[in-house]
C-alpha positions in Angstrom: 0.2 0.0 0.0 1.6 3.0 -0.9 2.1 6.2 0.7 -0.7 9.2 0.9 -0.2 11.7 -1.6 0.5 14.5 0.7 3.4 12.2 2.2 4.8 11.5 -1.1 4.6 15.2 -2.6 6.4 16.2 1.2 9.1 13.4 0.7 10.1 14.5 -3.2 9.9 17.8 -2.2 12.2 17.8 0.7 14.9 15.6 -1.0 14.5 17.8 -4.4 15.5 21.1 -1.9 18.1 19.1 0.0 19.2 17.8 -3.1 19.7 22.0 -4.4 21.1 23.0 -0.4 23.6 20.4 -0.9 24.9 21.6 -4.4 25.1 25.0 -3.4 26.5 24.4 -0.1 29.4 22.8 -1.7 29.6 25.1 -4.7 29.3 28.3 -2.8 32.4 27.5 -0.7 34.7 26.0 -3.9 33.1 27.5 -7.2 31.1 30.5 -6.5 32.6 34.0 -7.6 32.9 36.4 -5.0 30.1 38.7 -7.0 27.6 36.2 -6.6 28.8 34.6 -3.2 26.0 36.8 -1.2 23.1 35.6 -3.9 24.0 32.1 -3.3 24.5 32.0 0.2 20.8 33.7 0.3 19.7 30.9 -1.9 21.2 28.0 0.5 19.9 29.9 3.7 16.1 30.3 1.9 16.0 26.7 1.2 17.5 25.4 4.5 14.5 27.6 5.6 12.0 26.1 3.5 13.1 22.7 4.3 12.8 23.7 8.2 9.1 24.5 7.8 8.7 21.4 5.5 10.1 19.0 8.2 7.9 20.9 10.6 4.9 20.1 8.5 6.0 16.7 7.3 6.0 15.8 11.2 2.9 17.1 12.0 1.4 15.0 9.0 3.3 11.8 9.9 1.7 12.3 13.5 -1.5 12.6 12.4 -1.3 9.8 9.7 0.4 6.5 10.5 2.5 5.3 7.5 1.0 2.3 5.8 2.0 -1.1 7.5 4.6 -3.0 5.7 6.2 -6.4 6.9 9.7 -5.9 7.9 12.1 -8.1 9.9 12.7 -6.3 13.8 16.5 -5.2 12.9 15.1 -3.9 9.5 12.2 -2.0 11.6 14.6 -0.6 13.9 17.2 0.2 11.4 14.5 2.3 9.3 12.8 3.7 12.4 16.3 5.3 13.5 17.0 6.6 10.2 14.0 8.5 9.5 14.0 9.5 13.4 17.7 11.0 12.3 16.3 12.7 9.6 13.9 14.6 11.7 16.2 15.8 14.2 18.8 16.6 11.6 16.7 18.2 9.7 14.8 20.3 12.5 18.5 21.1 13.8 20.7 21.8 10.4 18.7 25.1 9.8 18.6 26.5 13.1 22.3 25.9 13.4 23.1 27.5 9.6 20.7 30.4 10.6 22.5 31.1 14.0 25.9 31.1 12.3 24.8 33.0 9.7 23.8 35.8 12.1 27.2 35.1 14.3 28.7 35.9 10.9 27.3 39.1 11.0 24.7 38.2 7.7 21.0 38.3 8.9 18.9 35.9 7.3 16.4 37.7 4.9 13.8 35.0 4.1 13.4 35.4 0.1 15.1 38.4 0.3 11.6 39.9 2.1 10.9 38.2 5.4 14.0 39.2 8.0 14.3 36.6 10.5 15.2 37.8 14.1 19.3 37.6 14.9 19.6 35.6 17.8 23.2 36.4 18.4 25.2 39.3 18.0 28.2 38.8 15.5 31.0 36.9 16.9 33.7 35.2 14.6 34.4 32.4 17.3 30.8 31.5 17.7 30.7 31.4 13.8 33.2 29.4 13.1 32.1 26.7 15.9 28.9 26.6 14.3 30.2 26.2 10.8 32.1 23.3 12.5 28.7 21.6 13.4 27.1 22.9 10.5 29.6 21.0 8.1 29.1 17.8 10.6 25.4 17.7 10.3 25.9 17.6 6.9 28.1 14.8 6.2 25.6 13.3 8.9 22.7 14.0 6.7 24.4 12.7 3.7 25.4 9.5 5.8 21.6 9.2 6.5 20.9 9.7 2.5 23.0 6.5 1.9 21.6 4.7 4.4 18.1 5.1 3.7 19.1 4.7 -0.3 20.6 1.6 0.7 17.9 0.2 2.2 15.5 0.9 -0.6 17.6 -0.5 -3.1 18.1 -3.8 -1.0 14.4 -3.9 -0.7 14.0 -3.3 -4.1 16.4 -5.0 -6.1 17.2 -8.4 -3.4 13.8 -8.7 -1.5 11.7 -7.1 -4.5 9.0 -5.3 -2.5 6.7 -2.8 -2.3 9.4 -0.5 -0.1 10.2 1.9 -3.1 6.6 1.8 -5.0 5.1 3.0 -1.9 7.0 6.4 -2.1 7.0 7.1 -5.9 4.8 9.4 -7.2 1.5 8.4 -9.3 2.0 5.1 -6.9 -1.5 3.2 -6.7 -2.4 0.0 -4.6 -1.0 -3.0 -6.4 -3.3 -5.9 -6.8 
């Protein structure tokens, strides 16, 4: 049985935004020219704020709508629950760390260039550098969670040949 359409849309929208955010996060520190830097940082921040909001919506949706049932061995069920819980934690903490880090670097976050977010800290280069390390570490953890998630999905699709992947695909319908 597939996930609800809302759950699937939220899942793939979040995944798409995270892919964009990772691409921007990597490029803005390596390949973006000086004159484009502020623009690319802003896009990265806007995606982070959007992912934070989407994650809250996803969490509320998940609390109100149980996932469709599926039979999994206990170890796989626990692994899946740990990975999903890890995603929720990182996707809530990472944008907050990025927001506070940006403010500590002296750059207030203005969502979509329109809505200024509060400045939770004063400019503080030492705090900013520490938060930058946390931000990078959380990005690495997010990547590890993604690899575990994708590995589990591919295992079920290619080895088990069950419906784990099908349940989350766009346009999924109940199979006979």
